[in-house]
C-alpha positions in Angstrom: -6.3 -34.9 -7.1 -4.7 -36.3 -10.3 -7.6 -38.3 -11.1 -9.8 -35.3 -10.4 -8.0 -33.3 -13.3 -9.6 -35.6 -15.7 -13.0 -34.4 -14.7 -14.7 -31.1 -15.5 -16.9 -30.7 -12.4 -16.6 -28.6 -9.1 -13.2 -27.2 -8.4 -11.6 -28.9 -11.4 -14.0 -27.1 -13.7 -13.0 -23.9 -12.4 -9.2 -24.8 -12.5 -9.7 -25.8 -16.3 -11.7 -22.7 -17.1 -9.0 -20.6 -15.3 -5.8 -22.2 -16.8 -7.3 -21.8 -20.2 -7.9 -18.0 -19.7 -4.3 -17.7 -18.4 -3.2 -19.7 -21.5 -4.9 -17.2 -23.9 -3.5 -14.2 -22.2 0.0 -15.6 -22.7 -0.6 -16.5 -26.3 -1.5 -12.8 -26.8 1.3 -11.7 -24.7 3.9 -13.5 -26.6 2.2 -13.3 -30.1 5.0 -10.9 -31.3 8.0 -13.1 -30.5 7.8 -15.7 -33.2 7.6 -12.9 -35.9 10.1 -10.4 -34.6 12.6 -11.1 -37.4 10.0 -10.9 -40.0 8.5 -7.7 -38.7 12.0 -6.2 -38.4 12.7 -6.9 -42.1 9.4 -5.6 -43.2 9.4 -2.4 -41.1 13.1 -1.9 -41.4 13.8 -2.2 -37.6 17.2 -2.1 -36.0 18.4 -4.9 -33.6 18.3 -2.5 -30.7 14.6 -1.6 -31.7 13.6 -5.2 -31.6 15.3 -5.6 -28.2 13.4 -2.6 -27.0 10.0 -3.9 -28.1 10.8 -7.0 -26.1 11.4 -4.8 -22.8 8.2 -2.8 -23.8 6.2 -6.1 -23.8 7.2 -6.6 -20.2 7.5 -3.1 -18.7 3.9 -2.2 -17.9 3.0 -5.4 -16.6 5.1 -4.5 -13.5 2.5 -1.8 -12.4 -0.3 -3.6 -14.0 0.1 -6.7 -11.8 0.0 -4.4 -8.6 -3.2 -2.7 -10.0 -4.7 -6.0 -10.9 -4.0 -7.4 -7.5 -5.8 -4.5 -5.9 -8.9 -4.9 -8.3 -8.8 -8.7 -7.8 -9.1 -8.3 -4.1 -11.9 -5.8 -4.5 -14.1 -7.2 -7.3 -13.1 -10.8 -7.4 -11.4 -13.0 -10.2 -14.4 -13.5 -12.3 -15.0 -9.8 -13.3 -11.4 -9.0 -13.2 -10.1 -11.9 -15.6 -13.2 -11.6 -18.0 -12.3 -7.9 -18.5 -8.7 -8.4 -19.1 -9.4 -11.0 -21.7 -11.8 -8.7 -23.6 -9.3 -5.9 -23.4 -6.6 -8.1 -25.1 -8.1 -7.4 -28.4 -7.1 -3.7 -28.4 -3.3 -4.3 -28.4 -3.6 -7.3 -30.7 -5.2 -5.2 -33.2 -2.8 -2.4 -32.4 0.3 -4.7 -33.2 -1.5 -6.2 -36.3 -2.1 -2.8 -37.9 1.2 -1.2 -36.8 3.2 0.5 -39.7 6.3 1.7 -37.8 8.5 1.3 -34.7 6.5 4.0 -32.7 3.2 2.2 -33.3 4.7 -1.1 -32.2 6.0 0.4 -28.9 2.6 1.7 -28.0 0.8 -1.7 -28.8 3.3 -3.7 -27.1 3.3 -1.3 -23.9 -0.5 -2.0 -23.9 0.0 -5.7 -24.4 1.9 -5.6 -21.1 -1.2 -5.1 -19.2 -2.6 -8.4 -20.7 0.3 -10.1 -19.0 -1.0 -9.3 -15.6 -3.7 -11.9 -15.9 -1.6 -14.5 -14.1 -2.3 -12.7 -10.8 -6.0 -13.2 -11.0 -6.0 -16.9 -11.4 -3.6 -17.5 -8.4 -6.5 -16.0 -6.1 -9.2 -18.0 -8.0 -7.4 -21.3 -7.7 -6.4 -20.5 -4.0 -10.3 -20.0 -3.3 -11.1 -23.6 -4.5 -8.3 -25.9 -3.2 -6.9 -26.7 0.2 -3.5 -25.9 1.6 -2.0 -29.6 1.3 -3.0 -29.3 -2.5 -2.3 -25.6 -3.3 1.2 -26.1 -4.7 0.0 -28.6 -7.2 -3.1 -26.8 -8.1 -1.3 -23.6 -8.7 1.4 -25.4 -10.5 -1.4 -27.0 -12.9 -2.8 -23.4 -13.3 0.7 -21.7 -13.9 2.2 -24.5 -16.0 -0.6 -25.2 -18.3 -1.3 -21.3 -18.7 2.3 -20.6 -19.3 2.1 -23.3 -22.1 0.6 -20.4 -24.0 4.1 -19.2 -24.5 4.8 -22.5 -26.3 1.6 -22.2 -28.2 2.6 -18.8 -29.4 5.9 -19.8 -30.6 4.9 -23.2 -32.1 1.5 -22.6 -33.3 1.4 -19.0 -34.4 4.1 -19.3 -37.2 2.2 -22.5 -38.5 -1.1 -20.4 -38.5 0.7 -17.5 -40.2 1.9 -19.8 -42.9 -1.6 -21.3 -43.5 -3.1 -17.7 -43.4 -0.5 -16.4 -45.8 -2.1 -18.4 -48.7 -5.1 -16.8 -48.1 -4.4 -13.1 -47.5 -0.9 -12.9 -48.8 2.4 -14.0 -47.5 3.5 -10.5 -46.2 0.2 -10.3 -44.1 0.1 -13.6 -42.6 1.7 -12.4 -39.3 -0.9 -9.6 -39.0 -3.8 -11.6 -39.3 -2.4 -14.2 -36.9 -1.9 -11.7 -34.1 -5.3 -10.1 -34.7 -6.9 -13.4 -34.5 -5.3 -14.2 -31.0 -7.0 -11.0 -29.5 -10.3 -11.8 -31.1 -10.4 -15.4 -29.6 -9.4 -14.0 -26.2 -12.1 -11.5 -26.1 -14.7 -14.2 -27.0 -13.4 -16.4 -24.2 -13.7 -13.5 -21.9 -17.3 -13.6 -22.1 -17.5 -17.4 -21.8 -15.3 -17.1 -18.6 -17.7 -14.6 -17.1 -20.8 -16.7 -17.9 -19.3 -19.9 -16.4 -16.8 -19.0 -13.6 -17.6 -18.6 -9.9 -15.4 -16.7 -7.4 -15.8 -19.2 -4.5 -17.5 -22.6 -3.9 -21.0 -22.3 -2.6 -21.0 -21.5 1.2 -17.7 -19.8 1.2 -17.4 -16.1 1.5 -15.0 -14.2 -0.7 -12.7 -12.5 1.8 -11.8 -8.7 0.9 -9.4 -6.4 2.7 -10.9 -3.4 4.4 -8.8 -1.2 2.3 -7.8 -2.4 -1.1 -5.8 0.6 -2.4 -2.5 -0.6 -1.1 -1.2 -3.7 0.7 -1.9 -3.8 4.4 1.1 -4.9 6.5 1.2 -5.9 10.1 4.4 -4.2 11.4 6.2 -0.9 11.1 9.3 -2.7 9.8 7.3 -4.5 7.2 5.9 -1.2 5.9 9.4 0.3 5.4 10.4 -3.0 3.8 7.6 -2.5 1.4 8.5 1.0 0.7 12.1 -0.2 -0.3 10.6 -3.0 -2.6 8.2 -0.6 -4.3 11.1 1.4 -5.1 12.7 -1.4 -7.1 9.7 -1.6 -9.4 9.7 2.1 -10.2 13.4 1.7 -10.8 12.4 -0.7 -13.5 10.1 1.8 -15.2 12.8 4.3 -15.2 15.1 2.0 -16.9 12.7 1.4 -19.7 12.1 5.2 -19.9 15.8 5.5 -20.5 15.8 2.8 -23.1 13.0 4.4 -25.0 15.0 7.7 -25.1 18.2 5.5 -26.1 16.3 4.3 -29.4 15.0 7.9 -30.0 11.4 7.0 -29.3 11.3 9.8 -26.6 13.1 13.1 -26.8 15.1 14.4 -24.1 12.4 16.6 -22.8 9.9 13.6 -23.0 12.6 11.6 -21.0 12.4 14.1 -18.3 8.7 14.6 -18.2 8.1 10.6 -18.2 10.7 10.2 -15.4 9.0 12.8 -13.3 5.7 11.2 -13.8 7.1 7.8 -12.7 8.4 9.5 -9.5 4.9 11.0 -9.0 3.6 7.4 -9.5 5.9 6.1 -6.6 4.7 9.1 -4.5 1.2 8.2 -4.9 1.7 4.6 -4.4 3.7 5.5 -1.1 0.8 7.8 0.0 -1.8 5.1 -0.6 0.1 2.8 1.4 0.6 5.2 4.1 -3.2 5.7 4.2 -3.9 2.1 4.4 -1.5 1.4 7.2 -1.8 4.9 9.0 -3.2 3.4 12.2 -0.4 1.0 12.5 2.3 3.6 11.9 0.7 6.0 14.5 0.7 3.0 17.1 -3.0 3.1 17.0 -3.6 -0.4 15.9 -1.7 -3.7 16.5 -2.2 -7.3 15.3 -2.6 -10.6 17.1 -0.3 -13.4 16.4 -2.8 -15.0 14.1 -3.3 -12.0 12.0 0.7 -11.0 11.5 2.6 -12.0 8.6 6.3 -10.9 8.0 6.7 -8.9 4.7 10.2 -10.4 4.4 8.4 -13.6 3.3 6.9 -11.5 0.5 10.2 -9.9 -0.4 12.0 -13.1 -0.6 9.3 -14.6 -2.8 9.5 -11.5 -4.9 13.4 -12.3 -5.5 12.6 -16.0 -6.1 10.2 -15.0 -8.8 12.8 -12.6 -10.4 15.2 -15.6 -10.8 12.5 -18.0 -11.9 9.7 -16.3 -14.0 12.0 -13.2 -14.7 14.5 -15.3 -16.3 11.7 -17.3 -18.1 10.3 -14.1 -19.5 13.5 -13.0 -20.7 14.7 -16.3 -22.1 11.5 -16.8 -24.1 11.8 -13.4 -25.5 15.3 -14.0 -26.7 15.6 -17.6 -27.7 14.4 -17.6 -31.2 16.7 -15.0 -32.2 19.6 -16.8 -30.2 19.0 -20.1 -32.1 18.8 -18.2 -35.4 22.0 -16.4 -34.9 24.1 -18.9 -33.1 23.4 -21.7 -35.5 22.3 -19.9 -38.6 18.8 -21.7 -39.0 15.8 -20.1 -40.4 13.4 -18.0 -38.5 10.6 -20.8 -38.3 13.1 -23.5 -37.2 14.6 -21.2 -34.6 11.2 -20.3 -33.3 10.2 -24.1 -32.8 13.7 -25.1 -31.2 13.2 -22.1 -28.8 9.6 -23.6 -28.2 11.4 -26.4 -26.2 11.8 -23.9 -23.4 8.1 -23.3 -23.0 7.0 -26.8 -23.8 8.1 -28.0 -20.4 5.7 -25.7 -18.5 3.1 -28.6 -18.8 5.0 -30.7 -16.3 7.6 -28.5 -14.6 5.4 -25.9 -12.9 3.1 -28.7 -11.7 6.1 -30.6 -10.4 7.4 -27.6 -8.6 4.2 -27.2 -7.0 3.7 -30.8 -6.0 7.3 -31.1 -4.7 6.7 -28.0 -2.6 3.5 -29.8 -1.1 5.1 -33.2 -0.6 8.7 -32.5 0.1 8.2 -31.6 3.8 9.7 -28.2 3.5 8.5 -25.6 1.1 11.5 -23.4 2.2 14.2 -26.1 1.0 12.4 -27.1 -2.1 12.6 -23.4 -2.9 16.4 -23.3 -2.3 16.8 -26.5 -4.4 15.1 -24.9 -7.4 17.0 -21.7 -7.0 20.3 -23.6 -7.0 19.2 -25.6 -10.0 18.2 -22.3 -11.9 21.7 -20.8 -11.2 23.7 -23.9 -12.4 21.6 -24.7 -15.4 21.9 -21.1 -16.6 25.6 -21.0 -16.1 25.8 -24.1 -18.4 23.8 -22.5 -20.9 26.1 -19.4 -20.9 28.8 -21.7 -22.5 26.7 -22.7 -25.6 28.1 -21.4 -28.9 28.2 -22.3 -32.5 30.5 -25.1 -31.7 28.0 -27.1 -29.9 25.5 -29.5 -31.3 22.0 -28.0 -31.7 20.7 -31.1 -29.7 23.0 -30.3 -27.0 21.9 -26.7 -26.9 18.2 -27.7 -26.8 19.0 -30.2 -23.7 20.6 -27.2 -22.1 17.7 -25.0 -22.6 15.3 -27.6 -21.5 17.2 -28.2 -18.1 17.3 -24.3 -17.4 13.5 -24.2 -18.2 12.8 -27.1 -16.0 14.3 -25.4 -12.9 13.0 -21.9 -13.7 9.4 -23.2 -14.2 9.4 -25.5 -11.4 10.7 -22.6 -9.1 7.7 -20.7 -10.4 5.5 -23.5 -9.1 7.2 -23.6 -5.8 7.0 -19.8 -5.3 3.2 -19.9 -5.9 2.8 -22.8 -3.5 3.8 -20.4 -0.9 2.2 -17.1 -1.9 -1.4 -18.0 -1.1 -0.4 -19.3 2.4 0.9 -15.7 3.6 -2.4 -13.9 4.2 -5.6 -15.0 2.4 -7.6 -11.7 2.2 -4.6 -10.0 0.5 -3.5 -12.8 -1.7 -4.3 -10.8 -4.8 -2.0 -8.0 -3.8 0.7 -10.2 -2.6 0.4 -12.2 -5.9 0.5 -8.8 -7.8 3.9 -7.7 -6.0 5.4 -11.0 -6.6 4.2 -11.3 -10.0 5.5 -7.6 -10.8 8.9 -8.5 -9.7 9.0 -11.5 -12.2 8.4 -8.8 -14.8 11.1 -6.5 -13.0 13.5 -9.4 -13.6 12.6 -9.9 -17.3 13.0 -6.1 -17.9 16.5 -6.0 -16.0 17.8 -9.3 -17.7 16.8 -8.0 -21.3 18.4 -4.7 -20.5 21.4 -6.5 -19.6 21.1 -8.5 -23.0 20.8 -5.2 -25.0 24.2 -4.1 -23.7 26.0 -7.6 -23.8 25.7 -10.9 -25.5 23.8 -14.1 -24.9 26.7 -15.6 -22.8 26.9 -12.7 -20.4 23.1 -12.7 -20.3 22.8 -16.3 -19.2 25.7 -16.1 -16.8 23.9 -13.0 -14.9 20.7 -14.9 -14.6 22.6 -18.0 -13.2 24.7 -15.8 -10.7 21.4 -14.0 -9.4 19.7 -17.5 -8.8 22.5 -18.8 -6.9 22.5 -15.6 -4.6 18.8 -16.0 -4.0 19.0 -19.5 -3.1 21.8 -18.4 -0.5 19.5 -15.9 0.9 16.4 -18.3 1.1 18.4 -20.8 2.9 19.0 -18.4 5.8 16.0 -16.1 5.8 13.1 -17.9 4.2 10.4 -19.2 6.6 7.9 -22.1 6.2 4.5 -20.4 5.6 1.7 -20.9 8.1 -1.4 -22.5 6.7 -3.8 -19.6 6.9 -6.1 -20.8 4.3 -9.8 -21.2 4.6 -11.4 -24.7 5.1 -13.3 -25.7 2.0 -16.7 -27.6 2.3 -16.2 -31.6 2.2 -18.1 -31.7 -1.0 -17.7 -28.9 -3.4 -20.9 -28.9 -5.4 -20.8 -28.9 -9.2 -21.7 -25.6 -10.9 -24.4 -26.0 -13.4 
């Protein structure tokens, strides 16, 4: 398979087209991070407002990943990804044209929708690769796509500096952010005209009802209700945070809070509708069709401690380096980019270890423990450390977190094929849930406590996985022996 990566034919063509689509969504999603301190100075934002914008950037991705998962299973990845890429130009232009904190909040909330693009490629890649290769393939997709966060931190400040000489120094960041959205929209059209949902001769399986996740036991239904409540809780947390920074009035706080409760009620009703026959004992599933929702729940937790911590870390590391070591904003952004840089190898390595280790479960436990210990070390970093030592600590935590992401999605497509989009959406949403919770912790504490909390949560997750996570059954479809080149 490694040799095939150098080609641009058949399934590898789809893989390359799809990871680059994901890459662009991440460039857009994180295009504000390297300019946070610059924008704060220009628009007179407080430190609390900057932290709130980081949370806003993640928040709507929580419901969006679930909704995108539903649309994905219904319409297929080609249409879904193309539409999302074209939409990216809207929040990018909104951020570029923003003149105050309120306008930035709206544009960053909308940008959270773009962050849901990750879910789409998981299903696309799963349609083109066999179970024995799925961890590595998903790792390549996730790792090279996540490299967009590095691209944003490293490339966008340089682009802004270049544009500053043309459009004026104060406007360089605006033109750069706008440009990321325009490029994403153009690529959306390219992706639509070149991608294909499945190999020739393979049917794209869809759930009979796509409005909510279909489960196969009554116990799993109630477990799903509990897990969905957690995601709604994250939105309520954001609602309270926006009230705290005076973006929402007290009246608006209660109105938005009530609407979020209604969202949970509607989501629960849709879940009941999809699973009504099961709950009324009018339907049962044979052994081949069953899956345990606790597998989904545990993978949601592993994604909280892996991708959730990654999201939170990449959102705060530029400011962390700038304030801890007193370096300039551009240098701080470049140092922070060391975290995202490893995605090129860490996610794929997590996937391939999951494929080849002999036990996907124990590979997952290993990565959770590595995440926990590395963040606990990072919690001890202060101004007394050498910058090089801090960068090494950051890269160690980055490796384990990103490899944990690869291992998680080495398991997700093997649970139940026809609802892979929705399962990916739920697992992915919990990654954003983790990011929101961790950044909220940061807003009320300091970097040391922030890293310590993430480390402790990862150790707890590893402990739970060691007892309750099961090896997935290989329920993936067989691919044709020869996958034709798409011409």
